[in-house]
C-alpha positions as CSV (number, residue, x, y, z in Angstrom):
1,X,35.8,-15.0,-47.0
2,X,34.2,-15.3,-43.5
3,X,32.9,-18.9,-41.9
4,X,29.5,-17.5,-42.0
5,X,29.6,-16.5,-45.8
6,X,31.2,-19.8,-46.5
7,X,28.2,-21.9,-44.9
8,X,25.9,-19.3,-46.6
9,X,24.5,-18.4,-42.8
10,X,21.5,-16.0,-43.1
11,X,20.6,-15.9,-39.3
12,X,22.9,-13.6,-37.2
13,X,24.7,-13.2,-35.2
14,X,26.2,-16.5,-35.8
15,X,28.2,-18.5,-33.0
16,X,30.1,-21.3,-32.3
17,X,30.6,-23.1,-28.9
18,X,33.2,-25.6,-27.9
19,X,32.2,-28.9,-26.2
20,X,31.9,-26.7,-22.7
21,X,29.1,-24.6,-24.4
22,X,31.8,-21.6,-24.3
23,X,31.5,-19.1,-27.5
24,X,34.6,-19.7,-29.2
25,X,33.4,-17.6,-32.5
26,X,30.9,-15.0,-33.2
27,X,30.0,-13.3,-36.7
28,X,27.8,-10.4,-37.3
29,X,25.7,-9.6,-40.7
30,X,28.3,-7.0,-41.4
31,X,31.1,-9.6,-41.5
32,X,32.6,-8.5,-38.2
33,X,33.7,-11.8,-36.6
34,X,35.9,-12.4,-33.3
35,X,37.2,-15.7,-32.1
36,X,38.6,-16.8,-29.0
37,X,40.7,-19.8,-27.4
38,X,40.3,-21.2,-23.6
39,X,43.0,-23.2,-21.6
40,X,42.3,-26.6,-20.2
41,X,40.0,-24.8,-17.0
42,X,37.9,-22.8,-19.7
43,X,39.5,-19.5,-18.9
44,X,40.3,-17.4,-22.2
45,X,43.5,-17.2,-23.2
46,X,43.2,-15.5,-26.6
47,X,41.1,-13.2,-28.5
48,X,41.1,-11.9,-31.7
49,X,38.8,-10.0,-34.2
50,X,38.2,-9.0,-37.8
51,X,40.1,-5.5,-37.2
52,X,43.1,-7.2,-36.6
53,X,43.1,-6.6,-33.2
54,X,44.4,-9.3,-30.5
55,X,45.5,-10.2,-27.0
56,X,46.7,-13.7,-25.4
57,X,47.5,-13.8,-21.7
58,X,49.1,-16.6,-19.3
59,X,47.5,-17.7,-16.4
60,X,48.7,-19.4,-13.3
61,X,47.6,-22.7,-11.6
62,X,44.8,-20.5,-10.0
63,X,43.6,-19.0,-13.3
64,X,44.9,-15.7,-12.5
65,X,46.1,-13.8,-15.5
66,X,50.0,-13.2,-14.9
67,X,50.8,-12.2,-18.4
68,X,49.2,-10.3,-21.1
69,X,50.1,-9.2,-24.5
70,X,48.1,-7.5,-27.5
71,X,48.6,-6.6,-30.9
72,X,49.2,-3.0,-30.3
73,X,52.5,-3.9,-28.2
74,X,51.2,-3.5,-24.8
75,X,52.2,-5.9,-22.3
76,X,51.8,-6.2,-18.5
77,X,52.5,-8.7,-16.0
78,X,51.4,-9.6,-12.3
79,X,52.3,-11.3,-9.3
80,X,49.9,-12.7,-6.5
81,X,50.6,-13.9,-2.8
82,X,49.5,-17.3,-1.7
83,X,45.8,-16.2,-1.0
84,X,45.5,-15.2,-4.7
85,X,45.7,-11.1,-4.0
86,X,47.9,-9.4,-6.6
87,X,50.6,-7.7,-5.0
88,X,52.7,-6.7,-8.0
89,X,51.9,-5.4,-11.6
90,X,54.1,-3.7,-14.1
91,X,53.5,-3.0,-17.8
92,X,55.3,-2.0,-21.2
93,X,55.0,1.5,-20.7
94,X,57.1,1.7,-17.2
95,X,54.3,2.0,-14.9
96,X,54.3,-0.4,-11.9
97,X,52.7,-0.8,-8.4
98,X,52.9,-3.1,-5.4
99,X,50.2,-3.9,-2.9
100,X,50.2,-5.5,0.7
101,X,47.1,-7.0,2.0
102,X,45.9,-7.9,5.6
103,X,44.8,-11.2,6.6
104,X,41.3,-10.4,5.5
105,X,42.8,-9.6,1.9
106,X,42.2,-5.7,2.0
107,X,45.0,-3.6,0.7
108,X,46.7,-2.1,3.6
109,X,49.8,-0.4,1.4
110,X,49.9,0.7,-2.2
111,X,53.1,1.9,-3.9
112,X,53.7,3.1,-7.4
113,X,56.1,4.2,-10.1
114,X,54.6,7.5,-9.9
115,X,56.2,7.9,-6.2
116,X,52.9,7.9,-4.6
117,X,51.9,5.7,-1.5
118,X,48.3,5.0,-1.2
119,X,47.3,4.7,2.7
120,X,43.4,5.1,4.0
121,X,43.0,7.6,6.9
122,X,42.7,4.5,9.5
123,X,46.0,3.3,8.2
124,X,47.7,6.3,8.5
125,X,46.5,6.6,12.2
126,X,47.3,3.2,13.0
127,X,51.1,3.9,11.9
128,X,51.1,6.7,14.1
129,X,49.6,5.1,16.6
130,X,46.5,7.4,17.2
131,X,42.9,7.5,16.8
132,X,41.8,8.4,13.2
133,X,39.3,11.0,15.0
134,X,42.7,12.7,16.2
135,X,43.9,13.3,12.3
136,X,43.4,16.5,10.3
137,X,44.7,17.1,6.9
138,X,46.0,20.5,6.5
139,X,47.4,22.0,2.9
């Protein structure tokens, strides 16, 4: 029996909020519900619904998700630099990527497990020491 059924609620959606005003439970007239949990900083760390799906995560001191896991057995983890920019991510199916950022936080290098390195034309030109207008892409 759902919470709304136990309380004989007739007005939907029925929601429950925590002391900070964040929704932690919601139920609809068809019986579907979802609930969530938050950490001390109000960031969501767990979510579950009446279909049996759930996910949970761990966050670093800055609130960034560093680990995620769900009921489909999918997992991923991330690492961040001192400026809070993601520099590495890998998942449970073997895919990963690494990134480097410039002083403004822009991605200047990205490499992944598929063997690709992603660079903009400006970045390629800078590595070659030429003006981007001198670049031509050939097949």
